[in-house]
C-alpha positions in Angstrom: 26.2 -54.9 49.3 25.8 -52.6 52.2 22.5 -53.3 53.9 22.2 -49.8 55.4 22.2 -47.9 52.1 22.3 -50.3 49.2 25.7 -49.1 48.0 28.6 -51.3 46.9 30.5 -53.2 49.5 33.9 -52.1 50.9 35.8 -54.5 48.7 35.4 -51.8 46.0 37.5 -49.3 48.0 41.0 -48.6 46.8 43.6 -46.8 48.8 45.8 -44.6 46.6 48.7 -42.3 47.1 49.1 -39.5 44.6 52.4 -39.3 42.7 54.6 -36.3 43.1 54.3 -35.5 39.4 51.0 -37.2 38.6 49.7 -36.9 35.1 46.0 -37.3 34.6 44.9 -40.4 32.6 41.6 -41.9 31.8 42.3 -45.3 33.4 41.4 -45.5 37.1 42.7 -48.8 38.5 39.9 -49.4 41.0 37.2 -52.1 40.6 34.0 -50.2 40.5 30.9 -52.3 41.1 28.1 -51.0 38.8 24.5 -51.8 39.3 23.4 -52.3 35.7 20.0 -53.5 34.4 21.1 -57.1 34.6 22.3 -57.0 38.2 20.6 -59.4 40.6 18.7 -57.8 43.4 17.6 -59.9 46.4 14.6 -58.6 48.2 14.8 -59.7 51.9 11.9 -59.6 54.3 12.0 -56.5 56.4 13.0 -58.4 59.6 16.0 -59.9 57.9 17.0 -56.6 56.4 17.0 -54.9 59.8 19.0 -57.8 61.3 21.6 -57.6 58.5 21.9 -53.8 58.9 22.5 -54.2 62.6 25.2 -56.7 61.9 26.9 -54.4 59.4 26.9 -51.5 61.8 28.0 -53.6 64.8 31.0 -54.9 62.8 31.8 -51.4 61.7 31.6 -50.1 65.3 33.9 -52.7 66.6 36.5 -51.7 63.9 35.9 -48.1 64.7 36.7 -48.7 68.3 40.1 -50.2 67.3 40.8 -47.1 65.2 39.8 -44.8 68.1 42.2 -46.6 70.4 45.0 -46.5 67.8 44.6 -42.8 67.2 44.3 -42.0 71.0 47.5 -43.9 71.8 49.3 -41.7 69.2 47.7 -38.5 70.4 46.2 -38.0 66.9 43.1 -35.8 66.6 41.0 -37.2 63.8 38.2 -34.9 62.4 35.6 -36.5 60.1 34.6 -33.8 57.6 31.2 -34.4 55.9 29.0 -32.5 53.5 27.2 -32.6 50.2 29.3 -32.2 47.1 30.5 -28.7 46.5 30.0 -27.3 50.0 33.7 -26.4 50.2 35.4 -29.1 52.3 38.5 -29.4 50.1 38.9 -25.6 49.8 38.6 -25.3 53.5 41.2 -27.9 54.1 43.6 -26.3 51.6 43.4 -23.0 53.4 43.6 -24.6 56.9 46.7 -26.6 56.0 48.5 -23.5 54.6 47.6 -21.2 57.5 48.3 -23.7 60.3 51.7 -24.6 59.0 53.2 -25.1 62.5 51.0 -28.1 63.1 51.7 -31.6 61.7 48.6 -32.2 59.4 47.6 -35.2 57.3 44.5 -35.8 55.2 42.6 -38.9 54.1 40.5 -38.1 51.1 37.3 -40.1 50.3 35.7 -40.0 46.8 34.1 -42.6 44.5 36.7 -42.0 41.8 39.8 -39.9 40.8 42.8 -38.5 42.7 41.7 -34.9 42.1 41.1 -33.8 45.7 44.2 -35.7 46.9 46.3 -33.9 44.4 44.9 -30.5 45.6 45.9 -31.4 49.1 49.3 -32.7 48.1 50.0 -29.3 46.4 49.9 -27.7 49.9 52.8 -30.0 51.0 50.5 -32.1 53.2 50.8 -35.8 53.5 47.6 -37.4 51.9 46.1 -40.6 50.7 43.0 -41.1 48.6 40.3 -43.7 49.2 38.3 -44.4 46.1 35.1 -46.2 47.1 33.8 -47.2 43.7 30.1 -47.5 44.0 30.2 -46.8 47.7 28.7 -43.6 49.0 30.6 -43.3 52.4 33.8 -44.3 54.2 33.7 -47.0 56.9 36.0 -48.0 59.7 37.8 -50.7 57.7 38.6 -48.3 54.9 40.0 -45.9 57.4 42.1 -48.6 59.0 43.6 -49.5 55.7 44.3 -45.8 54.9 45.9 -45.2 58.3 48.3 -48.1 57.6 49.3 -46.5 54.3 49.4 -42.9 55.6 51.1 -43.8 58.9 50.6 -40.3 60.5 53.1 -39.2 63.1 52.1 -38.9 66.8 50.5 -35.6 67.5 49.1 -35.2 63.9 45.9 -33.3 63.2 44.2 -35.7 60.8 41.4 -34.6 58.6 39.2 -37.3 57.0 37.3 -35.8 54.1 34.3 -38.1 53.6 32.5 -38.9 50.4 30.1 -36.0 49.5 26.8 -37.2 50.8 24.5 -36.0 53.6 23.0 -39.4 54.3 25.2 -42.5 54.6 28.4 -41.0 56.2 26.3 -40.1 59.3 25.7 -43.8 60.0 29.3 -45.1 60.0 31.6 -44.4 63.0 35.2 -44.3 61.7 36.8 -43.9 65.1 37.2 -40.2 64.7 37.2 -37.8 67.7 34.9 -35.2 66.1 32.4 -35.0 63.3 32.1 -31.7 61.4 29.3 -31.0 58.8 29.9 -28.3 56.2 26.9 -26.8 54.4 26.9 -23.7 52.1 24.3 -21.0 51.9 23.6 -22.1 48.3 22.1 -25.3 49.5 19.0 -24.0 51.4 18.0 -23.2 54.9 16.2 -26.4 55.6 19.1 -28.9 55.3 19.2 -29.8 59.0 15.5 -30.8 58.9 15.8 -32.8 55.6 19.0 -34.6 56.8 18.5 -34.9 60.5 20.8 -37.9 61.1 23.8 -36.1 59.7 23.2 -33.0 61.8 22.4 -35.0 64.9 25.8 -36.7 64.6 27.8 -33.5 64.3 29.7 -31.6 67.0 30.1 -28.6 64.7 28.3 -27.3 61.7 30.2 -24.9 59.4 27.9 -22.7 57.3 30.2 -21.8 54.4 30.0 -19.2 51.6 28.4 -16.5 53.7 29.9 -13.9 51.4 27.1 -15.0 49.0 24.3 -14.2 51.4 23.2 -11.0 49.6 22.6 -13.1 46.5 20.8 -16.2 47.8 17.7 -17.0 49.7 19.2 -18.3 53.0 18.3 -17.5 56.6 21.2 -18.0 58.9 19.1 -17.7 62.1 16.5 -20.1 60.9 19.1 -22.6 59.8 20.6 -22.4 63.2 17.2 -23.0 64.8 16.6 -26.0 62.7 20.1 -27.4 63.5 19.5 -26.9 67.2 16.1 -28.6 67.1 17.8 -31.7 65.6 20.9 -31.4 67.9 20.6 -29.1 70.9 24.3 -29.3 71.7 25.6 -28.6 68.2 27.9 -25.6 67.6 27.3 -23.4 64.5 30.0 -21.4 62.8 29.2 -19.2 59.8 32.3 -18.5 57.6 33.5 -17.8 54.2 36.5 -19.9 53.2 37.4 -17.7 50.2 36.9 -14.3 52.0 38.3 -15.5 55.3 35.4 -14.3 57.4 35.0 -16.5 60.5 38.0 -18.6 59.6 39.8 -17.7 62.9 36.9 -19.2 64.9 37.3 -22.4 63.0 41.0 -22.5 63.9 40.2 -21.8 67.5 37.8 -24.7 67.5 40.5 -27.0 66.2 43.0 -25.9 68.8 40.4 -26.5 71.5 39.8 -30.0 70.1 43.5 -30.6 70.0 44.1 -30.0 73.7 46.3 -32.8 75.3 44.6 -35.9 73.9 46.8 -38.8 75.0 45.4 -39.9 78.4 42.0 -38.2 78.2 41.3 -39.5 74.7 42.4 -43.0 75.6 40.1 -43.0 78.6 37.3 -41.7 76.3 38.0 -44.5 73.8 37.9 -47.2 76.4 34.6 -45.8 77.9 33.0 -45.7 74.5 34.1 -49.2 73.8 32.3 -50.3 77.1 29.1 -48.6 76.3 
């Protein structure tokens, strides 16, 4: 049991590689931990709960630092993509992979169940593995470590980590990534940065997707930007439409800027973060 959010522990996570000619079946071979009516729930005093939460996050941060050093040594830019379900992360990655074909790209997909998103990414020709978290609502550093061992991305790779769709728990868990990107859509409401401040405070970049729908929804771009800046004064905001292509070049420019020579600089950053 994860003390920070109450979800299933990371033992439920299964690392999976989609087959070239995968056929859908109804039998997922992970071990999902269900919290049924008969499940035992231990109610700890508040002080013990806080202490356990700190231990969970401290262990995760230690593993994340190892991931960060491993990635930096190989000059791999890892971008943690986070959003609520349906914001457009997978569609964004599909288009990005196809249009940045000159770059070596790999993807780690995070979902509670199925290989559906991994199969969509594989169809682009990109190397991909799937993490199924079972009852878990986020990826953690240990899951990423295991996925990296399976994926084995080449040096210089642009690595996208598509986190489980959730605007709460993924913000708490450092994976060892270089950058955190939050994707929201105009169909979700202007006030998301205020309602989920930890997520937006953790992000380097917020992508506001589906702006082609602005004439049909009640969403205020300027106000959303104000809310995001209030939570995180240094955050960058980029409105775009993945399907229409509006703003997509600015997303690519941001990626190229993040991918500037990483080896020595990123390794120094990793060491400094480990000493903090």
